[in-house]
Backbone as ProteinMPNN parsed JSONL, in Angstrom:
{"seq_chain_A": "XXXXXXXXXXXXXXXXXXXXXXXXXXXXXXXXXXXXXXXXXXXXXXXXXXXXXXXXXXXXXXXXXXXXXXXXXXXXXXXXXXXXXXXXXXXXXXXXXXXXXXXXXXXXXXXXXXXXXXXXXXXXXXXXXXXXXXXXXXXXXXXXXXXXXXXXXXXXXXXXXXXXXXXXXXXXXXXXX", "coords_chain_A": {"N_chain_A": [[106.664, 116.063, 74.507], [105.749, 113.192, 72.741], [104.465, 112.988, 69.394], [102.822, 110.818, 68.82], [101.971, 110.022, 71.385], [100.599, 112.34, 72.175], [98.542, 112.302, 70.292], [97.196, 109.961, 71.062], [96.51, 110.67, 73.69], [94.701, 112.695, 73.204], [92.592, 111.409, 72.1], [89.155, 110.86, 71.546], [87.991, 108.614, 72.658], [89.423, 108.063, 74.996], [88.75, 110.143, 76.786], [86.003, 109.731, 76.833], [85.839, 107.106, 77.919], [87.016, 107.562, 80.42], [85.332, 109.51, 81.739], [82.991, 108.034, 81.504], [83.569, 105.724, 83.024], [83.732, 106.695, 85.692], [81.144, 107.85, 86.065], [79.404, 105.693, 85.482], [80.24, 103.857, 87.446], [79.47, 105.185, 89.782], [76.684, 105.215, 89.352], [76.132, 102.447, 89.292], [76.758, 101.763, 91.93], [74.892, 103.307, 93.357], [72.446, 102.245, 92.493], [72.444, 99.727, 93.607], [70.71, 98.83, 95.822], [68.439, 98.144, 94.4], [68.681, 95.686, 93.338], [68.589, 92.105, 93.702], [70.799, 91.027, 94.965], [71.738, 92.806, 96.849], [72.159, 92.495, 99.58], [74.423, 91.025, 99.9], [77.905, 90.231, 100.741], [80.407, 92.814, 101.145], [82.766, 92.529, 99.572], [81.886, 90.937, 97.44], [79.909, 92.602, 96.322], [81.491, 94.79, 95.607], [83.191, 93.64, 93.661], [81.269, 92.753, 91.725], [79.986, 95.145, 90.985], [82.11, 96.632, 89.99], [82.85, 94.978, 87.864], [80.488, 95.168, 86.324], [80.613, 97.901, 85.744], [82.931, 98.081, 84.168], [82.034, 96.615, 81.983], [79.98, 98.363, 81.216], [81.512, 100.525, 80.313], [82.728, 99.397, 78.066], [80.435, 98.962, 76.512], [79.651, 101.617, 76.195], [81.8, 102.575, 74.645], [81.413, 100.977, 72.358], [78.942, 101.984, 71.52], [79.741, 104.589, 70.971], [81.51, 104.137, 68.792], [79.694, 102.971, 67.014], [78.017, 105.145, 66.574], [79.888, 106.826, 65.413], [80.295, 105.479, 62.999], [77.766, 105.813, 61.851], [77.65, 108.599, 61.591], [79.884, 109.422, 60.232], [82.517, 109.7, 61.36], [84.865, 110.007, 64.123], [84.782, 112.44, 65.36], [82.24, 113.29, 65.919], [81.356, 113.53, 68.523], [82.252, 115.899, 69.481], [81.764, 117.771, 67.465], [79.311, 117.169, 66.373], [76.686, 117.771, 67.328], [73.19, 117.543, 68.323], [71.715, 115.375, 66.928], [73.629, 113.124, 66.542], [74.186, 112.637, 69.242], [71.712, 111.78, 70.19], [71.476, 109.393, 68.755], [73.626, 107.993, 69.869], [72.784, 107.719, 72.557], [70.427, 106.262, 72.065], [71.432, 103.869, 70.973], [72.713, 102.824, 73.24], [70.511, 102.465, 74.97], [69.007, 100.609, 73.51], [70.758, 98.383, 73.457], [70.923, 97.908, 76.232], [68.265, 97.324, 76.893], [67.918, 94.891, 75.512], [70.004, 93.386, 76.781], [69.278, 93.385, 79.525], [66.8, 92.074, 79.322], [67.682, 89.568, 78.32], [69.703, 88.718, 80.189], [68.624, 89.092, 82.811], [65.968, 88.286, 82.544], [65.796, 85.94, 80.858], [68.2, 84.274, 81.108], [68.759, 84.507, 83.832], [70.964, 85.624, 85.126], [71.182, 87.76, 86.831], [69.009, 89.344, 89.211], [66.154, 91.366, 89.999], [65.402, 93.369, 92.861], [62.351, 93.545, 94.781], [61.823, 96.268, 94.927], [62.671, 97.418, 92.559], [61.604, 99.378, 89.954], [59.897, 98.431, 86.975], [59.748, 98.196, 83.386], [57.904, 96.595, 81.119], [58.966, 94.275, 82.235], [61.637, 94.839, 82.365], [64.311, 96.297, 84.129], [63.879, 99.574, 85.313], [65.808, 101.305, 86.288], [68.405, 100.574, 85.12], [67.74, 101.199, 82.452], [67.214, 103.953, 82.618], [69.745, 104.721, 83.423], [71.134, 104.471, 81.029], [70.157, 106.556, 79.63], [70.787, 108.838, 81.075], [73.637, 108.686, 81.805], [75.182, 108.377, 79.277], [74.373, 110.813, 78.061], [75.396, 112.713, 79.915], [78.142, 112.098, 79.717], [78.614, 112.736, 77.023], [78.077, 115.502, 77.168], [80.052, 116.354, 79.037], [82.454, 115.632, 77.709], [82.259, 117.273, 75.465], [82.198, 119.833, 76.699], [84.704, 119.813, 77.908], [86.328, 119.608, 75.673], [85.838, 122.076, 74.496], [87.03, 123.693, 76.373], [89.605, 122.884, 76.317], [93.123, 123.395, 75.879], [94.365, 124.782, 72.885], [96.178, 123.367, 70.093], [99.638, 123.995, 69.239], [99.863, 124.627, 66.523], [97.233, 125.448, 65.953], [97.095, 127.726, 67.596], [99.058, 129.317, 66.364], [97.912, 129.68, 63.811], [95.615, 131.067, 64.543], [96.698, 133.408, 65.62], [97.702, 134.477, 63.353], [95.494, 135.16, 62.051], [94.145, 133.178, 60.696], [91.464, 131.044, 60.173], [90.974, 128.25, 62.083], [89.052, 126.355, 61.777], [86.492, 123.983, 62.7], [85.983, 122.448, 65.975], [86.356, 119.826, 65.417], [88.815, 119.179, 64.589], [90.213, 118.605, 66.818], [90.784, 116.019, 67.412], [93.057, 114.412, 66.138], [93.731, 111.988, 63.606], [96.212, 111.053, 62.904], [99.571, 112.115, 63.404], [100.473, 115.51, 64.312], [101.448, 118.504, 65.844]], "CA_chain_A": [[105.732, 114.954, 74.433], [105.765, 112.688, 71.372], [103.253, 113.199, 68.617], [101.972, 109.633, 68.963], [101.35, 110.074, 72.709], [99.632, 113.436, 72.142], [97.398, 111.843, 69.522], [96.475, 109.017, 71.912], [95.964, 111.392, 74.842], [93.582, 113.534, 72.785], [91.562, 110.57, 71.489], [87.871, 111.011, 72.24], [87.707, 107.393, 73.407], [90.034, 108.141, 76.327], [87.887, 111.002, 77.614], [84.724, 109.038, 76.951], [86.001, 105.995, 78.862], [87.303, 108.109, 81.756], [84.083, 110.036, 82.297], [82.041, 106.927, 81.578], [83.897, 104.845, 84.147], [83.335, 107.339, 86.949], [79.691, 108.017, 86.154], [78.771, 104.371, 85.559], [80.539, 103.272, 88.752], [78.582, 105.845, 90.745], [75.316, 104.739, 89.12], [76.058, 101.045, 89.721], [76.749, 101.742, 93.399], [73.64, 103.9, 93.84], [71.301, 101.387, 92.197], [72.606, 98.428, 94.255], [69.537, 98.354, 96.57], [67.372, 97.724, 93.503], [68.991, 94.327, 92.881], [68.371, 91.071, 94.715], [72.05, 90.686, 95.656], [72.162, 93.972, 97.634], [72.524, 92.139, 100.956], [75.63, 90.186, 99.885], [79.074, 90.832, 101.388], [80.985, 93.969, 100.461], [83.725, 92.114, 98.54], [81.089, 90.487, 96.301], [79.29, 93.781, 95.712], [82.557, 95.577, 94.98], [83.601, 92.946, 92.445], [80.221, 92.74, 90.705], [79.728, 96.505, 90.484], [83.268, 96.987, 89.166], [82.68, 94.178, 86.651], [79.41, 95.809, 85.55], [81.093, 99.204, 85.278], [83.842, 97.854, 83.036], [81.158, 96.271, 80.864], [79.32, 99.601, 80.798], [82.472, 101.322, 79.544], [82.846, 98.751, 76.754], [79.19, 99.27, 75.795], [79.742, 103.036, 75.861], [82.725, 102.685, 73.513], [80.749, 100.394, 71.187], [77.935, 102.971, 71.092], [80.504, 105.695, 70.386], [81.982, 103.738, 67.47], [78.511, 102.826, 66.171], [77.609, 106.505, 66.199], [80.914, 107.316, 64.479], [79.994, 104.885, 61.69], [76.548, 106.434, 61.34], [77.812, 110.035, 61.338], [81.055, 109.702, 59.417], [83.803, 109.957, 61.996], [84.959, 110.027, 65.576], [84.643, 113.801, 65.882], [80.831, 113.6, 66.157], [81.111, 113.818, 69.94], [82.572, 117.307, 69.709], [81.255, 118.645, 66.412], [78.122, 116.629, 65.743], [75.403, 118.296, 67.766], [72.183, 116.718, 68.993], [71.356, 114.099, 66.287], [74.497, 112.0, 66.909], [74.025, 112.342, 70.67], [70.499, 110.98, 70.324], [71.809, 108.05, 68.263], [74.518, 107.44, 70.895], [71.923, 107.326, 73.679], [69.501, 105.226, 71.59], [72.179, 102.61, 70.873], [72.895, 102.331, 74.608], [69.222, 102.005, 75.489], [68.65, 99.383, 72.777], [71.575, 97.283, 73.975], [70.545, 97.657, 77.622], [66.965, 96.65, 76.89], [68.183, 93.497, 75.152], [70.851, 92.754, 77.802], [68.479, 93.151, 80.736], [65.837, 91.022, 78.983], [68.4, 88.308, 78.189], [70.442, 88.317, 81.395], [67.763, 89.014, 83.999], [64.719, 87.597, 82.246], [65.947, 84.624, 80.233], [69.297, 83.494, 81.686], [68.77, 84.591, 85.291], [72.299, 85.995, 85.611], [70.925, 88.645, 87.96], [67.573, 89.554, 89.402], [65.788, 92.63, 90.615], [64.704, 93.399, 94.147], [60.963, 94.0, 94.574], [61.771, 97.726, 94.844], [63.067, 97.887, 91.226], [60.509, 99.617, 89.01], [60.171, 97.777, 85.694], [58.984, 98.492, 82.174], [57.841, 95.348, 80.365], [59.839, 93.314, 82.894], [63.022, 95.326, 82.305], [64.58, 97.255, 85.187], [63.844, 100.978, 84.89], [67.053, 101.984, 86.661], [69.423, 100.466, 84.067], [67.316, 101.947, 81.262], [67.461, 105.362, 82.92], [71.206, 104.87, 83.438], [71.617, 104.619, 79.657], [69.728, 107.861, 79.136], [71.487, 109.875, 81.837], [75.107, 108.633, 81.76], [75.742, 108.782, 77.982], [74.157, 112.245, 77.854], [76.377, 113.445, 80.727], [79.465, 111.878, 79.124], [78.639, 113.574, 75.82], [78.16, 116.89, 77.603], [81.359, 116.595, 79.657], [83.496, 115.57, 76.674], [82.12, 118.5, 74.663], [82.641, 120.977, 77.508], [86.153, 119.701, 78.098], [86.958, 119.907, 74.379], [85.76, 123.526, 74.306], [87.934, 124.343, 77.314], [90.963, 122.35, 76.154], [94.056, 124.284, 75.192], [94.54, 124.455, 71.479], [97.519, 122.954, 69.709], [100.535, 125.073, 68.824], [99.507, 124.995, 65.152], [95.991, 126.228, 66.007], [97.407, 129.039, 68.156], [99.782, 130.055, 65.33], [96.951, 130.075, 62.787], [94.736, 132.066, 65.131], [97.433, 134.673, 65.766], [97.92, 134.993, 62.003], [94.192, 135.491, 61.49], [93.637, 132.064, 59.896], [90.431, 130.283, 60.881], [91.411, 126.857, 62.185], [87.924, 125.464, 61.537], [85.708, 123.498, 63.843], [86.687, 121.677, 66.998], [86.528, 118.455, 64.975], [90.252, 118.953, 64.411], [90.852, 118.333, 68.099], [91.104, 114.61, 67.539], [93.743, 114.013, 64.907], [93.893, 110.555, 63.397], [97.659, 110.829, 62.937], [100.371, 113.319, 63.421], [100.17, 116.582, 65.253], [102.21, 119.728, 65.579]], "C_chain_A": [[105.687, 114.501, 72.977], [104.411, 112.901, 70.703], [102.294, 112.032, 68.794], [101.258, 109.65, 70.311], [100.294, 111.174, 72.765], [98.374, 113.025, 71.405], [96.549, 110.88, 70.347], [95.793, 109.739, 73.067], [94.769, 112.262, 74.454], [92.465, 112.73, 72.134], [90.249, 110.717, 72.256], [87.528, 109.782, 73.083], [88.27, 107.432, 74.823], [89.184, 109.002, 77.259], [86.539, 110.338, 77.865], [84.809, 107.925, 77.999], [86.252, 106.508, 80.283], [86.042, 108.636, 82.428], [83.068, 108.915, 82.488], [82.303, 106.012, 82.758], [83.401, 105.446, 85.463], [81.827, 107.434, 87.117], [78.971, 106.672, 86.255], [79.04, 103.703, 86.903], [79.635, 103.879, 89.829], [77.152, 105.331, 90.581], [75.163, 103.301, 89.608], [75.984, 100.957, 91.247], [75.405, 102.241, 93.937], [72.447, 102.973, 93.606], [71.392, 100.005, 92.846], [71.375, 97.978, 95.034], [68.392, 97.852, 95.691], [67.596, 96.314, 92.931], [68.901, 93.349, 94.038], [69.632, 90.737, 95.504], [72.544, 91.783, 96.597], [72.605, 93.627, 99.055], [73.754, 91.233, 101.028], [76.798, 90.936, 100.528], [79.709, 91.904, 100.487], [81.953, 93.557, 99.347], [82.999, 91.643, 97.281], [80.49, 91.686, 95.565], [80.323, 94.644, 94.995], [82.96, 94.95, 93.656], [82.518, 93.044, 91.363], [79.954, 94.136, 90.148], [80.894, 97.001, 89.631], [83.194, 96.248, 87.824], [81.623, 94.802, 85.74], [79.866, 97.143, 84.973], [82.035, 99.047, 84.095], [83.055, 97.44, 81.795], [80.444, 97.491, 80.32], [80.243, 100.467, 79.94], [82.661, 100.713, 78.152], [81.603, 99.017, 75.897], [79.207, 100.729, 75.333], [80.654, 103.244, 74.65], [82.11, 102.106, 72.241], [79.691, 101.353, 70.639], [78.607, 104.17, 70.434], [80.927, 105.342, 68.96], [80.818, 103.505, 66.513], [78.018, 104.179, 65.682], [78.605, 107.104, 65.213], [80.687, 106.75, 63.081], [78.775, 105.548, 61.05], [76.757, 107.881, 60.89], [79.159, 110.399, 60.727], [82.331, 110.087, 60.124], [83.707, 110.092, 63.501], [84.77, 111.416, 66.168], [83.197, 114.185, 66.168], [80.589, 114.049, 67.59], [81.406, 115.282, 70.268], [81.842, 118.2, 68.712], [79.868, 118.275, 65.909], [76.785, 117.185, 66.172], [74.478, 117.238, 68.338], [71.874, 115.404, 68.266], [72.305, 112.933, 66.611], [74.381, 111.64, 68.389], [72.798, 111.474, 70.895], [70.728, 109.548, 69.84], [72.67, 107.307, 69.291], [73.706, 106.909, 72.077], [71.0, 106.179, 73.259], [70.199, 103.873, 71.459], [72.377, 101.993, 72.259], [71.611, 101.779, 75.203], [68.823, 100.69, 74.817], [69.449, 98.192, 73.303], [71.152, 96.918, 75.403], [69.211, 96.932, 77.708], [67.16, 95.167, 76.572], [68.944, 92.77, 76.262], [70.078, 92.447, 79.079], [67.444, 92.044, 80.497], [66.523, 89.658, 78.971], [68.989, 87.85, 79.518], [69.579, 88.198, 82.643], [66.528, 88.155, 83.729], [64.888, 86.166, 81.762], [66.987, 83.769, 80.955], [69.318, 83.496, 83.205], [70.136, 84.91, 85.877], [72.23, 86.981, 86.768], [69.421, 88.819, 88.081], [67.351, 90.85, 90.167], [65.186, 92.398, 91.998], [63.265, 93.846, 93.865], [60.845, 95.52, 94.416], [62.16, 98.274, 93.466], [61.824, 98.134, 90.378], [60.875, 98.965, 87.666], [59.263, 98.303, 84.599], [59.04, 97.23, 81.319], [58.808, 94.294, 80.921], [61.305, 93.696, 82.916], [63.205, 96.378, 83.385], [64.624, 98.686, 84.673], [65.156, 101.691, 85.209], [68.15, 101.806, 85.613], [69.028, 101.181, 82.773], [67.561, 103.442, 81.454], [68.959, 105.669, 82.932], [71.721, 105.156, 82.03], [70.977, 105.795, 78.919], [70.633, 108.921, 79.766], [73.002, 109.843, 81.615], [75.66, 108.975, 80.38], [75.534, 110.268, 77.675], [75.18, 113.063, 78.642], [77.791, 113.292, 80.174], [79.62, 112.754, 77.886], [78.843, 115.038, 76.19], [79.545, 117.214, 78.175], [82.502, 116.562, 78.645], [83.444, 116.832, 75.818], [82.609, 119.733, 75.436], [84.146, 120.975, 77.681], [86.889, 120.033, 76.799], [86.937, 121.408, 74.113], [86.746, 124.259, 75.195], [89.385, 123.924, 77.124], [91.859, 123.364, 75.455], [94.241, 123.83, 73.749], [95.985, 124.057, 71.202], [98.336, 124.177, 69.306], [100.176, 125.553, 67.428], [98.23, 125.828, 65.136], [96.245, 127.616, 66.561], [98.125, 129.907, 67.12], [98.812, 130.563, 64.263], [96.045, 131.187, 63.303], [95.44, 133.413, 65.227], [97.72, 135.303, 64.407], [96.609, 135.317, 61.315], [93.61, 134.393, 60.62], [92.635, 131.299, 60.736], [90.84, 128.815, 60.882], [90.265, 125.884, 62.005], [87.257, 125.035, 62.812], [86.578, 122.729, 64.817], [86.893, 120.236, 66.562], [88.0, 118.146, 64.745], [90.941, 118.608, 65.721], [91.279, 116.898, 68.267], [91.777, 114.115, 66.27], [93.848, 112.499, 64.818], [95.385, 110.199, 63.465], [98.331, 112.165, 63.06], [99.951, 114.337, 64.438], [100.947, 117.803, 64.854], [103.51, 119.426, 64.901]], "O_chain_A": [[105.596, 115.333, 72.074], [103.371, 112.981, 71.356], [101.085, 112.233, 68.906], [100.072, 109.328, 70.385], [99.219, 110.976, 73.332], [97.266, 113.353, 71.829], [95.322, 110.969, 70.337], [94.638, 109.458, 73.388], [93.912, 112.537, 75.293], [91.486, 113.309, 71.663], [90.244, 110.699, 73.486], [86.851, 109.898, 74.105], [87.662, 106.894, 75.748], [88.931, 108.618, 78.401], [86.007, 110.382, 78.975], [83.942, 107.821, 78.867], [85.744, 105.932, 81.245], [85.722, 108.252, 83.553], [82.376, 108.855, 83.504], [81.366, 105.569, 83.423], [82.73, 104.775, 86.247], [81.294, 107.135, 88.186], [78.027, 106.533, 87.033], [78.153, 103.045, 87.447], [79.104, 103.165, 90.679], [76.482, 105.044, 91.573], [74.176, 102.97, 90.265], [75.222, 100.155, 91.785], [74.85, 101.657, 94.867], [71.535, 102.921, 94.431], [70.495, 99.184, 92.652], [71.007, 96.809, 94.918], [67.472, 97.202, 96.188], [66.793, 95.822, 92.14], [69.108, 93.708, 95.197], [69.536, 90.209, 96.612], [73.666, 91.697, 97.097], [73.35, 94.39, 99.669], [74.089, 90.73, 102.1], [76.694, 92.127, 100.822], [79.567, 91.893, 99.265], [81.958, 94.175, 98.283], [83.451, 91.921, 96.17], [80.558, 91.771, 94.339], [80.064, 95.164, 93.91], [83.059, 95.642, 92.642], [82.815, 93.38, 90.216], [79.719, 94.284, 88.949], [80.682, 97.717, 88.652], [83.448, 96.837, 86.774], [81.835, 94.947, 84.536], [79.536, 97.474, 83.834], [81.945, 99.799, 83.125], [83.372, 97.866, 80.685], [80.312, 97.647, 79.106], [79.805, 101.068, 78.96], [82.744, 101.445, 77.165], [81.714, 99.268, 74.697], [78.819, 101.031, 74.204], [80.319, 104.001, 73.739], [82.267, 102.678, 71.162], [79.564, 101.51, 69.424], [78.098, 104.706, 69.45], [80.737, 106.131, 68.035], [80.931, 103.805, 65.325], [77.647, 104.335, 64.518], [78.213, 107.81, 64.283], [80.865, 107.456, 62.088], [78.762, 105.81, 59.848], [76.128, 108.34, 59.936], [79.531, 111.572, 60.709], [83.171, 110.757, 59.523], [82.629, 110.265, 64.07], [84.61, 111.544, 67.382], [82.943, 115.302, 66.619], [79.704, 114.868, 67.841], [80.863, 115.829, 71.228], [81.356, 119.27, 69.078], [79.302, 119.002, 65.093], [75.817, 117.071, 65.42], [74.919, 116.177, 68.78], [71.775, 114.376, 68.936], [71.828, 111.843, 66.928], [74.469, 110.466, 68.749], [72.832, 110.54, 71.696], [70.231, 108.6, 70.447], [72.455, 106.122, 69.543], [73.921, 105.787, 72.535], [70.812, 105.229, 74.018], [69.617, 102.842, 71.797], [72.226, 100.783, 72.432], [71.624, 100.741, 75.865], [68.354, 99.767, 75.482], [68.89, 97.125, 73.562], [71.038, 95.738, 75.732], [69.053, 96.019, 78.518], [66.637, 94.299, 77.27], [68.572, 91.66, 76.642], [70.216, 91.363, 79.645], [67.234, 91.185, 81.353], [66.008, 88.699, 79.545], [68.787, 86.705, 79.922], [69.784, 87.291, 83.45], [66.099, 87.387, 84.59], [64.179, 85.271, 82.223], [66.683, 82.651, 81.37], [69.85, 82.565, 83.809], [70.437, 84.511, 87.002], [73.138, 87.024, 87.599], [68.663, 88.485, 87.171], [68.227, 91.349, 90.873], [64.553, 91.376, 92.262], [62.994, 94.454, 92.83], [59.875, 96.006, 93.836], [62.001, 99.469, 93.218], [61.068, 97.201, 90.107], [62.043, 98.959, 87.277], [58.161, 98.787, 84.856], [60.11, 96.844, 80.849], [59.393, 93.518, 80.165], [62.131, 92.947, 83.437], [62.358, 97.256, 83.547], [65.327, 98.98, 83.706], [65.568, 102.588, 84.473], [68.783, 102.793, 85.237], [69.891, 101.711, 82.074], [68.059, 104.114, 80.551], [69.385, 106.742, 82.505], [72.625, 105.972, 81.844], [71.225, 106.002, 77.731], [71.172, 109.786, 79.076], [73.592, 110.868, 81.273], [76.557, 109.814, 80.303], [76.411, 110.911, 77.097], [75.769, 114.0, 78.103], [78.557, 114.256, 80.163], [80.634, 113.432, 77.719], [79.675, 115.729, 75.601], [80.136, 118.237, 77.83], [83.419, 117.38, 78.72], [84.487, 117.396, 75.485], [83.337, 120.567, 74.897], [84.787, 122.023, 77.608], [87.946, 120.663, 76.823], [87.896, 121.957, 73.571], [87.247, 125.322, 74.829], [90.292, 124.53, 77.695], [91.423, 124.093, 74.564], [94.266, 122.636, 73.453], [96.891, 124.371, 71.973], [97.79, 125.253, 69.063], [100.181, 126.756, 67.168], [98.14, 126.806, 64.393], [95.68, 128.59, 66.064], [97.837, 131.098, 67.005], [98.874, 131.724, 63.858], [95.744, 132.137, 62.58], [94.838, 134.449, 64.944], [97.952, 136.508, 64.31], [96.592, 135.701, 60.146], [92.668, 134.647, 59.87], [92.92, 130.944, 61.879], [91.03, 128.21, 59.827], [90.487, 124.676, 62.073], [87.433, 125.644, 63.867], [87.732, 122.404, 64.538], [87.551, 119.48, 67.276], [88.391, 116.979, 64.708], [92.143, 118.345, 65.73], [92.056, 116.583, 69.169], [91.145, 113.476, 65.429], [94.032, 111.816, 65.825], [95.761, 109.166, 64.02], [97.722, 113.213, 62.845], [99.155, 114.047, 65.331], [101.091, 118.105, 63.67], [104.279, 120.34, 64.604]]}, "name": "protein", "num_of_chains": 1, "seq": "XXXXXXXXXXXXXXXXXXXXXXXXXXXXXXXXXXXXXXXXXXXXXXXXXXXXXXXXXXXXXXXXXXXXXXXXXXXXXXXXXXXXXXXXXXXXXXXXXXXXXXXXXXXXXXXXXXXXXXXXXXXXXXXXXXXXXXXXXXXXXXXXXXXXXXXXXXXXXXXXXXXXXXXXXXXXXXXXX"}
């Protein structure tokens, strides 16, 4: 496997987007009854929920990169602990609050069913989504990074008694073994 492909395959953004896509798609499908369009045809619902999920993944990546800027690098998701995770979640909630206010409240791009609980006119389900999903993504990426096989160089260093350092080395910017 080429070094460039290995570097891309180990990028935190790829794991983040993969987990994020699955979890956001599930959430979008589950919360469908809380929106006014829930009784529309299946093809419409499929398209809109997929569209929303792809947007959610882009928001997730933007929150990841914003957190990386705040905490000095892309390895925060593996090595950063709780403070960066809280910033990651807070960025998602802040964007969602604004987006729901703008799109549902001001522009009318979508609307809530009467069953949607709201906080200050903002749907509670999308706000909760941006607490639960980013936290789960963070947790899954961290767990997967801890379980991931180490590189050949890390195994060599370990067998020679050399401490390879923190897991932050799992996401090389360039190069590899």
